[in-house]
C-alpha positions as CSV (number, residue, x, y, z in Angstrom):
1,M,-7.1,-7.8,9.6
2,R,-5.2,-4.9,11.4
3,V,-1.6,-4.1,11.1
4,K,-0.4,-5.7,14.2
5,D,-1.6,-9.0,12.7
6,V,0.9,-8.9,9.7
7,M,3.6,-6.2,10.5
8,T,7.2,-7.4,11.1
9,I,8.0,-6.8,15.0
10,K,11.9,-8.0,14.7
11,V,13.1,-4.6,13.1
12,V,16.8,-3.5,12.2
13,R,17.3,0.0,14.0
14,I,20.2,2.4,14.0
15,S,20.8,5.6,16.0
16,P,21.0,8.7,14.6
17,D,24.7,9.1,15.9
18,H,25.7,6.0,13.6
19,S,27.3,6.5,10.2
20,V,26.1,6.8,7.0
21,R,28.7,4.0,6.2
22,Q,27.1,1.7,8.9
23,A,23.8,2.4,7.8
24,A,24.5,1.2,4.1
25,K,26.2,-2.2,5.5
26,M,23.4,-2.8,7.7
27,M,20.8,-2.6,4.8
28,L,23.2,-4.8,2.8
29,D,23.8,-7.5,5.6
30,N,19.9,-7.4,6.4
31,Q,18.8,-7.2,2.6
32,V,16.6,-4.0,3.6
33,S,15.9,-1.0,1.7
34,G,15.2,1.2,4.8
35,I,16.1,1.3,8.5
36,P,14.0,3.2,11.0
37,V,16.2,5.7,13.3
38,V,15.4,5.5,17.1
39,D,16.6,7.3,20.0
40,D,17.8,5.5,23.0
41,D,14.3,5.4,24.6
42,G,13.0,3.8,21.3
43,R,11.2,6.8,20.2
44,L,11.0,7.0,16.3
45,L,12.9,10.0,15.0
46,G,13.0,9.1,10.9
47,I,14.0,6.4,8.7
48,I,17.2,6.3,6.3
49,S,16.5,4.2,2.9
50,E,18.3,3.7,0.0
51,G,16.2,6.9,-1.6
52,D,18.4,9.1,0.8
53,L,21.7,7.4,-0.1
54,I,21.6,7.6,-3.8
55,R,22.1,11.5,-3.7
56,R,25.1,11.1,-1.3
57,T,28.3,12.9,-2.3
58,E,30.3,10.0,-2.5
59,L,28.5,9.3,-5.5
60,G,29.8,12.3,-7.2
61,S,28.6,15.8,-6.8
62,E,27.3,16.1,-10.6
63,A,25.1,13.0,-9.5
64,T,23.7,14.6,-6.3
65,V,22.6,18.2,-7.4
66,S,19.8,18.8,-9.5
67,L,18.7,21.7,-11.5
68,A,15.6,22.0,-9.4
69,E,17.9,21.8,-6.1
70,K,20.2,24.8,-7.4
71,A,17.2,26.9,-7.8
72,M,16.2,26.6,-4.4
73,P,16.4,29.4,-1.6
74,A,19.7,29.3,0.3
75,E,18.3,27.8,3.5
76,E,16.8,24.9,1.6
77,R,19.8,24.6,-0.5
78,A,21.9,24.3,2.5
79,S,19.5,21.7,4.2
80,A,19.9,19.4,1.2
81,Y,23.8,19.8,1.3
82,V,23.8,18.6,5.0
83,K,21.6,15.7,4.1
84,R,23.8,14.5,1.1
85,S,27.1,15.3,2.8
86,S,27.3,14.6,6.6
87,W,28.3,11.4,7.9
88,R,25.6,11.1,10.3
89,V,22.6,9.1,9.9
90,G,20.6,11.8,11.8
91,D,21.5,14.5,9.2
92,A,21.0,12.0,6.2
93,M,17.5,10.4,7.5
94,T,13.9,11.4,6.1
95,S,12.7,12.8,9.3
96,N,9.2,13.8,7.9
97,L,7.6,10.5,8.2
98,V,4.2,8.9,7.6
99,T,3.7,6.5,10.7
100,I,0.6,4.4,11.4
101,D,-1.0,2.8,14.6
102,E,-0.6,-0.8,15.2
103,D,-4.7,-1.1,15.2
104,A,-5.4,0.5,11.8
105,S,-6.7,-1.4,9.0
106,L,-4.6,-3.0,6.0
107,T,-6.9,-0.9,3.8
108,R,-5.7,2.0,5.1
109,V,-1.9,1.0,4.9
110,A,-2.4,0.2,1.2
111,Q,-4.0,3.5,0.5
112,L,-1.4,5.5,2.3
113,M,1.6,3.2,0.5
114,Q,-0.5,4.2,-3.0
115,E,-0.9,7.9,-2.1
116,R,2.6,8.4,-0.8
117,G,4.4,6.1,-3.3
118,I,6.3,4.4,-0.3
119,K,7.2,0.8,0.5
120,R,7.4,0.5,4.0
121,I,5.4,2.4,6.8
122,P,6.8,2.2,10.6
123,V,4.0,1.1,13.3
124,T,4.0,3.0,16.4
125,R,2.4,3.2,19.8
126,A,2.7,6.5,21.5
127,G,5.6,7.5,19.5
128,E,7.9,4.2,20.2
129,L,8.6,2.3,17.2
130,V,6.9,-1.3,17.6
131,G,7.1,-2.6,14.1
132,I,7.1,-2.0,10.2
133,V,4.7,-2.8,7.5
134,S,5.7,-3.1,3.9
135,R,4.3,-4.1,0.7
136,A,5.6,-7.8,1.1
137,D,3.5,-7.8,4.6
138,L,0.4,-7.1,2.6
139,L,1.3,-9.7,0.0
140,Q,1.4,-12.2,2.7
141,A,-1.9,-11.0,3.9
142,I,-3.1,-11.9,0.6
143,L,-2.2,-15.4,0.5
144,V,-3.8,-16.0,4.3
145,A,-6.9,-14.1,3.6
146,K,-10.0,-15.9,4.4
147,P,-12.5,-16.7,1.3
148,D,-15.6,-15.0,0.5
149,Q,-18.2,-15.9,3.2
150,T,-21.3,-15.2,1.4
151,A,-24.2,-17.6,2.4
152,A,-25.1,-20.5,0.0
153,G,-28.0,-20.2,-2.5
154,D,-28.9,-18.2,-5.3
155,E,-30.8,-15.5,-3.5
156,A,-27.8,-14.8,-1.3
157,I,-25.5,-14.8,-4.3
158,Q,-27.7,-12.4,-6.2
159,L,-28.1,-10.2,-3.2
160,S,-24.1,-10.0,-2.4
161,I,-23.2,-9.3,-5.9
162,A,-26.0,-6.4,-6.3
163,V,-24.5,-5.0,-3.1
164,R,-20.9,-5.0,-4.5
165,L,-21.7,-3.6,-7.7
166,A,-22.8,-0.8,-6.0
167,E,-19.4,-0.1,-4.2
168,N,-16.4,1.6,-5.8
169,T,-16.5,-0.5,-8.9
170,G,-17.0,2.1,-11.5
171,L,-20.5,0.8,-12.1
172,E,-22.6,2.8,-9.9
173,G,-25.2,4.4,-12.0
174,L,-25.3,1.8,-14.7
175,D,-28.2,-0.3,-13.5
176,V,-26.5,-3.7,-13.8
177,K,-29.0,-6.4,-13.4
178,V,-28.3,-9.9,-11.7
179,T,-30.2,-13.1,-11.9
180,V,-28.8,-16.5,-10.5
181,A,-29.7,-19.9,-11.3
182,D,-28.0,-22.9,-10.1
183,G,-25.0,-20.9,-9.2
184,M,-24.9,-19.5,-12.7
185,V,-24.8,-15.4,-12.7
186,H,-26.6,-13.7,-15.5
187,L,-25.4,-9.9,-16.1
188,W,-27.8,-7.5,-17.9
189,G,-27.7,-3.7,-18.2
190,N,-26.5,-1.1,-20.5
191,V,-22.6,-1.5,-20.1
192,E,-21.0,-0.3,-23.2
193,T,-17.0,-0.2,-22.4
194,P,-14.8,-3.4,-22.0
195,E,-13.4,-2.2,-18.6
196,C,-17.0,-2.1,-17.1
197,R,-17.9,-4.9,-18.3
198,R,-14.8,-6.9,-17.2
199,A,-15.3,-5.1,-13.6
200,A,-18.9,-6.4,-13.4
201,R,-17.7,-9.9,-14.3
202,I,-15.0,-9.7,-11.8
203,V,-17.6,-8.6,-9.2
204,A,-19.5,-11.7,-9.6
205,E,-16.7,-14.2,-9.8
206,S,-15.5,-13.1,-6.4
207,V,-18.5,-14.5,-4.7
208,R,-18.4,-17.7,-3.4
209,G,-20.7,-20.3,-5.0
210,V,-20.6,-18.6,-8.5
211,R,-20.2,-21.4,-10.9
212,G,-20.1,-19.1,-14.0
213,V,-21.0,-15.7,-15.4
214,V,-22.8,-15.3,-18.3
215,E,-23.1,-11.6,-20.1
216,H,-26.1,-10.2,-21.8
217,F,-25.1,-6.7,-21.6
218,S,-26.2,-6.1,-25.3
219,Q,-29.8,-7.3,-24.6
220,P,-32.8,-6.3,-22.8
221,F,-33.5,-7.5,-19.2
222,P,-36.0,-10.2,-19.6
223,S,-39.5,-9.2,-18.2
224,G,-41.4,-11.4,-15.7
Protein backbone atom coordinates (compact mmCIF):
# COMPACT_ATOMS: atom_id res chain seq x y z
CA MET A 1 0.00 0.00 0.00
CA ARG A 2 1.04 3.56 -0.69
CA VAL A 3 0.49 6.81 1.19
CA LYS A 4 -2.24 7.86 -1.25
CA ASP A 5 -4.20 4.71 -0.36
CA VAL A 6 -4.59 5.63 3.33
CA MET A 7 -4.02 9.39 3.68
CA THR A 8 -6.73 11.78 4.80
CA ILE A 9 -7.67 14.06 1.90
CA LYS A 10 -10.10 16.39 3.67
CA VAL A 11 -7.55 18.26 5.78
CA VAL A 12 -8.28 21.22 8.02
CA ARG A 13 -5.97 24.06 6.95
CA ILE A 14 -5.11 27.49 8.23
CA SER A 15 -3.50 30.62 6.82
CA PRO A 16 -0.23 31.97 8.26
CA ASP A 17 -2.05 35.28 8.83
CA HIS A 18 -4.68 33.77 11.11
CA SER A 19 -4.32 34.13 14.85
CA VAL A 20 -2.97 31.56 17.26
CA ARG A 21 -6.30 31.72 19.09
CA GLN A 22 -8.06 30.72 15.86
CA ALA A 23 -5.65 27.80 15.46
CA ALA A 24 -6.33 26.59 19.01
CA LYS A 25 -10.10 26.81 18.43
CA MET A 26 -9.84 24.89 15.14
CA MET A 27 -7.87 22.12 16.84
CA LEU A 28 -10.51 21.81 19.55
CA ASP A 29 -13.47 22.03 17.15
CA ASN A 30 -12.03 19.43 14.77
CA GLN A 31 -10.43 17.23 17.44
CA VAL A 32 -6.99 17.31 15.83
CA SER A 33 -3.59 17.94 17.39
CA GLY A 34 -2.03 19.77 14.44
CA ILE A 35 -3.08 21.87 11.46
CA PRO A 36 -1.12 22.41 8.21
CA VAL A 37 -0.40 26.04 7.37
CA VAL A 38 -0.82 26.89 3.67
CA ASP A 39 -0.68 30.02 1.52
CA ASP A 40 -3.37 31.20 -0.88
CA ASP A 41 -2.06 28.85 -3.61
CA GLY A 42 -2.23 25.79 -1.39
CA ARG A 43 1.53 25.54 -0.89
CA LEU A 44 2.54 24.04 2.43
CA LEU A 45 4.40 26.51 4.66
CA GLY A 46 4.45 24.69 7.97
CA ILE A 47 2.31 23.10 10.64
CA ILE A 48 1.02 24.42 13.93
CA SER A 49 0.51 21.81 16.61
CA GLU A 50 -0.23 21.33 20.28
CA GLY A 51 3.51 21.14 20.80
CA ASP A 52 3.90 24.68 19.46
CA LEU A 53 1.10 26.03 21.64
CA ILE A 54 2.07 24.55 25.03
CA ARG A 55 5.04 26.94 25.14
CA ARG A 56 2.93 30.06 24.65
CA THR A 57 3.25 33.11 26.91
CA GLU A 58 -0.49 32.90 27.52
CA LEU A 59 0.32 29.97 29.80
CA GLY A 60 2.74 32.02 31.89
CA SER A 61 6.34 33.03 31.22
CA GLU A 62 7.86 30.62 33.75
CA ALA A 63 6.27 27.68 31.94
CA THR A 64 7.53 28.72 28.54
CA VAL A 65 11.22 29.58 29.01
CA SER A 66 13.51 26.64 29.74
CA LEU A 67 17.02 26.74 31.15
CA ALA A 68 18.31 25.51 27.80
CA GLU A 69 16.66 28.44 26.04
CA LYS A 70 18.21 30.94 28.45
CA ALA A 71 21.63 29.63 27.44
CA MET A 72 20.98 30.09 23.71
CA PRO A 73 22.68 32.78 21.59
CA ALA A 74 20.75 36.05 21.30
CA GLU A 75 19.45 35.32 17.78
CA GLU A 76 18.02 31.95 18.80
CA ARG A 77 16.46 33.39 21.95
CA ALA A 78 14.84 36.14 19.89
CA SER A 79 13.41 33.56 17.49
CA ALA A 80 12.05 31.52 20.39
CA TYR A 81 10.46 34.66 21.87
CA VAL A 82 8.71 35.44 18.59
CA LYS A 83 7.42 31.88 18.31
CA ARG A 84 5.88 31.85 21.79
CA SER A 85 4.65 35.45 21.82
CA SER A 86 3.43 36.47 18.33
CA TRP A 87 -0.30 36.36 17.67
CA ARG A 88 0.27 35.15 14.06
CA VAL A 89 0.18 31.48 13.10
CA GLY A 90 3.02 32.13 10.65
CA ASP A 91 5.31 33.09 13.52
CA ALA A 92 4.25 30.35 15.92
CA MET A 93 4.21 27.42 13.48
CA THR A 94 6.94 24.86 12.88
CA SER A 95 8.34 25.48 9.41
CA ASN A 96 11.10 22.86 9.29
CA LEU A 97 8.74 20.09 8.24
CA VAL A 98 9.01 16.44 7.39
CA THR A 99 6.84 15.79 4.33
CA ILE A 100 6.25 12.76 2.15
CA ASP A 101 5.21 12.04 -1.41
CA GLU A 102 1.82 10.43 -2.05
CA ASP A 103 3.48 7.47 -3.81
CA ALA A 104 5.78 6.63 -0.88
CA SER A 105 5.35 3.31 0.90
CA LEU A 106 3.72 2.91 4.30
CA THR A 107 6.97 1.37 5.48
CA ARG A 108 8.69 4.69 4.81
CA VAL A 109 5.95 6.59 6.67
CA ALA A 110 6.27 4.39 9.74
CA GLN A 111 10.05 4.73 9.62
CA LEU A 112 9.89 8.53 9.49
CA MET A 113 7.38 8.70 12.35
CA GLN A 114 9.59 6.50 14.49
CA GLU A 115 12.82 8.32 13.64
CA ARG A 116 11.42 11.82 14.16
CA GLY A 117 8.98 11.07 16.96
CA ILE A 118 6.03 12.61 15.08
CA LYS A 119 2.38 11.65 14.83
CA ARG A 120 1.46 12.98 11.40
CA ILE A 121 3.17 13.81 8.11
CA PRO A 122 1.84 16.23 5.46
CA VAL A 123 1.56 14.69 1.99
CA THR A 124 2.63 16.93 -0.88
CA ARG A 125 2.60 16.95 -4.66
CA ALA A 126 4.96 19.48 -6.25
CA GLY A 127 4.99 21.42 -2.98
CA GLU A 128 1.20 21.55 -2.70
CA LEU A 129 -0.60 19.95 0.23
CA VAL A 130 -2.79 17.07 -0.97
CA GLY A 131 -3.39 15.23 2.29
CA ILE A 132 -2.02 14.16 5.62
CA VAL A 133 -1.08 10.71 6.92
CA SER A 134 -1.24 9.98 10.64
CA ARG A 135 -0.58 7.13 13.01
CA ALA A 136 -4.32 6.46 13.01
CA ASP A 137 -4.19 5.98 9.22
CA LEU A 138 -1.46 3.36 9.67
CA LEU A 139 -3.61 1.53 12.23
CA GLN A 140 -6.45 1.50 9.71
CA ALA A 141 -4.06 0.04 7.12
CA ILE A 142 -3.29 -2.81 9.52
CA LEU A 143 -6.99 -3.61 9.79
CA VAL A 144 -7.47 -3.88 6.01
CA ALA A 145 -4.11 -5.52 5.20
CA LYS A 146 -4.36 -8.62 3.04
CA PRO A 147 -3.40 -11.91 4.69
CA ASP A 148 -0.15 -13.67 3.92
CA GLN A 149 -0.11 -15.03 0.35
CA THR A 150 2.20 -18.00 0.88
CA ALA A 151 1.27 -20.95 -1.35
CA ALA A 152 -0.21 -24.00 0.31
CA GLY A 153 1.93 -27.02 1.15
CA ASP A 154 4.67 -27.91 3.61
CA GLU A 155 7.50 -27.17 1.18
CA ALA A 156 6.18 -23.66 0.43
CA ILE A 157 5.70 -22.97 4.13
CA GLN A 158 9.24 -24.12 4.92
CA LEU A 159 10.74 -21.94 2.19
CA SER A 160 8.74 -18.89 3.26
CA ILE A 161 9.82 -19.25 6.91
CA ALA A 162 13.47 -19.74 5.92
CA VAL A 163 13.43 -16.57 3.82
CA ARG A 164 11.80 -14.52 6.58
CA LEU A 165 14.24 -15.76 9.21
CA ALA A 166 17.05 -14.22 7.15
CA GLU A 167 15.40 -10.79 7.10
CA ASN A 168 15.68 -8.14 9.83
CA THR A 169 14.52 -10.37 12.69
CA GLY A 170 17.60 -10.53 14.93
CA LEU A 171 18.01 -14.19 14.01
CA GLU A 172 20.48 -13.71 11.18
CA GLY A 173 23.53 -15.93 11.59
CA LEU A 174 21.94 -18.23 14.17
CA ASP A 175 21.43 -21.00 11.61
CA VAL A 176 17.83 -21.76 12.58
CA LYS A 177 16.63 -24.95 10.88
CA VAL A 178 13.02 -25.47 9.83
CA THR A 179 11.05 -28.61 9.10
CA VAL A 180 7.34 -28.76 8.33
CA ALA A 181 5.00 -31.76 8.48
CA ASP A 182 1.27 -31.42 7.82
CA GLY A 183 1.41 -27.71 8.63
CA MET A 184 3.25 -28.22 11.93
CA VAL A 185 6.49 -26.24 12.02
CA HIS A 186 9.50 -27.57 13.93
CA LEU A 187 12.31 -25.14 14.75
CA TRP A 188 15.85 -26.27 15.51
CA GLY A 189 19.11 -24.47 16.20
CA ASN A 190 21.38 -22.85 18.75
CA VAL A 191 19.00 -20.10 19.90
CA GLU A 192 19.68 -19.31 23.55
CA THR A 193 17.82 -16.11 24.45
CA PRO A 194 14.05 -16.02 25.08
CA GLU A 195 13.70 -12.96 22.83
CA CYS A 196 15.24 -14.71 19.82
CA ARG A 197 13.17 -17.84 20.43
CA ARG A 198 10.03 -15.73 20.57
CA ALA A 199 11.01 -13.97 17.33
CA ALA A 200 11.52 -17.31 15.58
CA ARG A 201 8.11 -18.51 16.71
CA ILE A 202 6.42 -15.33 15.50
CA VAL A 203 8.14 -15.61 12.10
CA ALA A 204 6.70 -19.09 11.72
CA GLU A 205 3.24 -18.17 13.00
CA SER A 206 2.98 -15.32 10.49
CA VAL A 207 3.00 -17.70 7.51
CA ARG A 208 -0.35 -18.82 6.12
CA GLY A 209 -1.04 -22.51 6.54
CA VAL A 210 0.93 -23.01 9.74
CA ARG A 211 -1.11 -25.07 12.20
CA GLY A 212 1.33 -24.88 15.09
CA VAL A 213 4.97 -24.38 16.07
CA VAL A 214 7.16 -26.76 18.07
CA GLU A 215 10.53 -25.58 19.38
CA HIS A 216 13.51 -27.93 19.59
CA PHE A 217 16.19 -25.33 20.25
CA SER A 218 17.90 -27.40 22.97
CA GLN A 219 18.07 -30.50 20.80
CA PRO A 220 20.32 -31.39 17.84
CA PHE A 221 18.84 -31.18 14.37
CA PRO A 222 17.89 -34.70 13.24
CA SER A 223 20.11 -36.13 10.51
CA GLY A 224 18.76 -37.68 7.35
